[in-house]
C-alpha positions in Angstrom: 15.8 -14.4 -37.5 17.6 -14.7 -34.2 15.9 -11.5 -32.9 12.5 -13.0 -34.0 13.2 -16.2 -32.1 14.1 -14.3 -28.9 10.9 -12.3 -29.2 8.9 -15.5 -29.6 10.5 -17.1 -26.5 9.9 -13.9 -24.5 6.2 -13.9 -25.5 5.9 -17.6 -24.7 7.4 -17.1 -21.2 5.1 -14.1 -20.6 2.0 -16.1 -21.6 3.0 -19.1 -19.4 3.6 -16.8 -16.5 0.1 -15.2 -17.0 -1.5 -18.7 -17.1 0.4 -19.7 -14.0 -0.9 -16.6 -12.1 -4.5 -17.3 -13.3 -4.2 -20.9 -12.1 -2.8 -20.0 -8.7 -5.4 -17.3 -8.2 -8.3 -19.5 -9.1 -7.1 -22.0 -6.4 -6.7 -19.3 -3.8 -10.1 -17.9 -4.6 -11.7 -21.0 -3.2 -10.8 -19.7 0.3 -11.5 -16.3 1.9 -9.9 -13.5 0.0 -8.8 -10.4 1.9 -10.8 -7.2 0.9 -7.9 -4.9 2.0 -4.2 -5.5 2.1 -1.7 -2.9 3.5 2.0 -2.9 2.7 5.0 -1.5 4.6 7.6 -1.6 1.9 10.8 -2.1 4.0 14.3 -2.9 2.7 14.8 -0.8 -0.5 18.0 0.8 0.7 19.4 -2.6 2.0 18.5 -4.1 -1.4 20.5 -1.4 -3.2 23.5 -2.0 -1.0 23.3 -5.7 -1.2 23.2 -5.6 -5.0 25.7 -2.8 -5.3 23.1 -0.4 -6.7 24.1 2.2 -4.1 27.7 3.4 -4.2 29.4 6.7 -3.9 28.2 8.9 -6.8 25.2 6.7 -7.7 21.5 7.5 -7.3 20.4 6.8 -3.6 16.9 6.3 -4.9 17.9 3.2 -7.0 16.6 0.7 -4.5 13.3 2.6 -4.4 13.0 2.5 -8.1 13.3 -1.3 -8.1 10.9 -1.4 -5.2 8.3 0.6 -7.3 8.3 -2.3 -9.8 7.6 -4.7 -7.1 4.7 -2.5 -5.9 3.1 -2.3 -9.3 3.3 -6.1 -9.7 1.8 -6.6 -6.2 -1.0 -4.2 -6.9 -1.8 -6.1 -10.1 -1.9 -9.4 -8.2 -4.2 -7.9 -5.6 -6.7 -6.6 -8.1 -6.6 -9.7 -10.2 -7.7 -11.6 -7.1 -10.6 -9.3 -6.5 -9.2 -7.4 -3.5 -11.0 -4.0 -3.2 -8.4 -1.9 -1.3 -4.6 -1.7 -1.3 -2.8 0.7 1.0 0.9 1.4 0.9 3.1 3.2 3.4 5.2 5.3 1.0 6.7 8.0 3.3 6.3 8.5 7.0 6.7 11.7 8.9 9.8 10.1 10.5 11.3 9.8 7.1 11.8 13.5 7.1 14.7 12.9 9.6 16.7 11.3 6.8 19.4 13.3 5.0 18.0 16.3 3.0 19.4 14.9 -0.3 17.7 11.6 0.2 14.4 13.2 1.2 14.6 15.4 -1.9 15.3 12.4 -4.1 12.4 10.5 -2.6 10.0 13.4 -3.1 11.1 13.7 -6.7 10.7 10.0 -7.2 7.2 10.1 -5.7 6.1 12.9 -8.1 7.6 11.0 -11.0 5.7 7.8 -10.1 2.4 9.6 -9.4 2.7 11.2 -12.9 3.6 7.8 -14.3 0.5 6.1 -12.7 -1.8 8.6 -14.3 -0.5 7.5 -17.8 -1.0 3.8 -17.0 -4.0 2.8 -19.0 -4.3 -0.6 -17.3 -4.6 1.1 -13.9 -7.0 3.9 -14.9 -9.1 2.5 -17.8 -9.1 -1.3 -17.4 -9.1 -1.5 -13.6 -10.8 1.9 -13.0 -8.6 2.5 -9.9 -9.4 5.3 -7.5 -6.4 6.8 -5.8 -6.3 8.3 -2.2 -3.4 10.1 -0.7 -3.5 10.0 3.1 -1.3 12.1 5.3 -0.2 15.7 6.2 0.3 16.8 2.7 1.2 20.4 3.8 4.5 18.9 4.9 5.6 17.8 1.4 6.9 20.1 -1.4 4.4 21.8 -3.6 5.1 19.9 -6.8 4.5 16.6 -5.1 1.4 17.9 -3.3 0.0 19.1 -6.7 0.8 15.8 -8.3 -1.0 14.0 -5.4 -4.0 16.3 -5.7 -4.2 15.7 -9.5 -4.1 11.9 -9.0 -7.0 12.1 -6.5 -9.0 14.6 -8.7 -8.5 12.5 -11.9 -9.6 9.2 -10.3 -12.2 10.7 -7.9 -15.2 9.1 -9.7 -13.6 5.8 -10.6 -15.6 2.8 -9.3 -12.9 0.2 -9.3 -10.4 -0.9 -6.6 -8.9 1.7 -4.3 -5.2 2.4 -4.0 -4.4 4.5 -1.0 -0.9 6.0 -0.6 0.2 7.1 2.9 2.6 10.0 2.4 3.9 12.3 5.2 1.8 9.9 7.4 1.8 8.7 10.9 -1.0 7.0 12.8 -0.6 9.2 15.9 -1.0 12.3 13.7 -4.0 10.7 12.0 -5.6 10.0 15.3 -4.8 13.5 16.6 -6.3 15.0 13.5 -9.5 12.9 14.0 -9.8 14.1 17.6 -9.4 17.7 16.7 -11.9 17.4 13.8 -14.4 15.6 16.1 -14.1 18.4 18.7 -14.8 21.0 16.0 -17.8 19.0 14.8 -19.4 18.7 18.3 -18.4 22.1 19.7 -21.5 23.9 21.1 -24.0 21.0 20.8 -23.2 19.5 24.2 -22.6 15.9 22.9 -19.7 13.7 23.8 -17.2 12.5 21.3 -17.6 8.8 20.5 -15.7 6.2 18.6 -17.9 6.8 15.5 -17.0 10.5 15.6 -13.3 9.7 15.5 -13.6 7.0 12.8 -15.6 9.4 10.6 -12.7 11.9 10.8 -9.8 9.4 10.2 -8.1 9.6 6.8 -9.3 6.0 6.3 -13.0 6.9 6.7 -15.1 4.9 4.3 -12.5 2.2 3.8 -12.7 -1.2 5.5 -9.9 -2.0 8.0 -7.0 -4.0 6.5 -7.2 -7.8 6.7 -3.5 -8.1 6.2 -0.5 -5.8 6.9 2.7 -7.1 5.3 6.0 -5.6 6.4 8.9 -7.0 4.4 12.5 -7.6 5.5 11.5 -9.5 8.6 10.8 -6.4 10.7 8.0 -6.9 13.3 7.2 -3.2 14.0 4.2 -1.3 12.6 6.2 1.9 12.7 3.1 4.1 13.5 1.1 2.7 10.6 -2.7 2.2 10.8 -2.6 1.6 14.5 -6.3 2.4 15.0 -7.4 0.2 12.1 -5.4 -3.0 12.8 -7.3 -4.6 15.8 -8.1 -7.8 13.8 -5.5 -7.5 11.1 -3.2 -10.4 10.4 0.4 -9.1 10.7 2.9 -10.7 8.4 6.7 -10.2 8.3 8.3 -12.1 5.4 12.1 -12.0 5.4 12.3 -10.8 1.8 13.3 -7.2 1.2 10.6 -5.2 -0.5 12.2 -5.3 -4.0 12.4 -9.1 -3.6 8.7 -9.5 -2.8 7.4 -11.6 -5.6 4.4 -13.7 -6.7 5.6 -16.5 -4.4 5.6 -14.3 -1.3 2.3 -12.8 -2.3 0.7 -16.3 -2.6 2.1 -17.4 0.7 0.8 -14.3 2.4 -2.8 -15.0 1.2 -2.5 -18.6 2.2 -1.3 -17.6 5.7 -4.3 -15.3 6.0 -6.7 -18.0 5.0 -5.3 -20.3 7.7 -6.1 -17.8 10.4 -9.2 -16.2 8.9 -11.7 -18.3 10.9 -9.9 -17.5 14.2 -9.8 -13.7 13.4 -13.5 -13.7 12.5 -14.4 -15.5 15.7 -12.4 -13.1 17.9 -13.9 -10.1 16.1 -17.4 -11.5 16.6 -16.8 -12.0 20.3 -15.6 -8.4 20.7 -18.6 -7.1 18.8 -21.0 -9.2 20.8 -19.6 -7.8 24.1 -19.8 -4.2 23.1 
């Protein structure tokens, strides 16, 4: 009987939380909703140390595991609000400079989570999510690379929201890759390389530029993330560490964007007019 009562309380709390989210999102949807939100998930290791999840002999990936739960909740919020694209900075090329044991753990964790996403019926069947993996995938171990390729292949024809995961990624490498590809495309035809040529060869080709980039833990650096695509992006730096990023922070981020939306659109229009 006691077990049944606890179960009823749990279901009631879950239902109330669901209704609260729907109510909040219905209010927010009165204003402009970002089409594309990008996330720099900073603070996983600090969260682990702060909450004594990371000690001698424990799993150094523990903070990242908690962070993955925050990521899945945030992705769900984005798609429930009708956002079309979510991009996450999962692993930069600079992250390879970390200790080999931590890099290996993170790679194993990424493979584990990619496999897990492919079994998530809510993501694949209900939301019909398409998955992109952006970056220099030749730098990552073969099992992770194969898992990334499988995720892209399985979701290739999905028509729902787009989840793009930046892995072994840096913006300077992306731009260099786009320049090299543009040179190959125009070699021998005597034409000059233009902005359109470069943008066609970026990893992000076909995806709208991000409306918001959120970097948690209060850091104000982009850390070589989507530099080309963020001319008119609203940059936000909430103090919460990534595993602490919750519905409250998400709602505040959207409200902050709505406050500056008109200004950003005005500036973008002025630039486009003067081209």
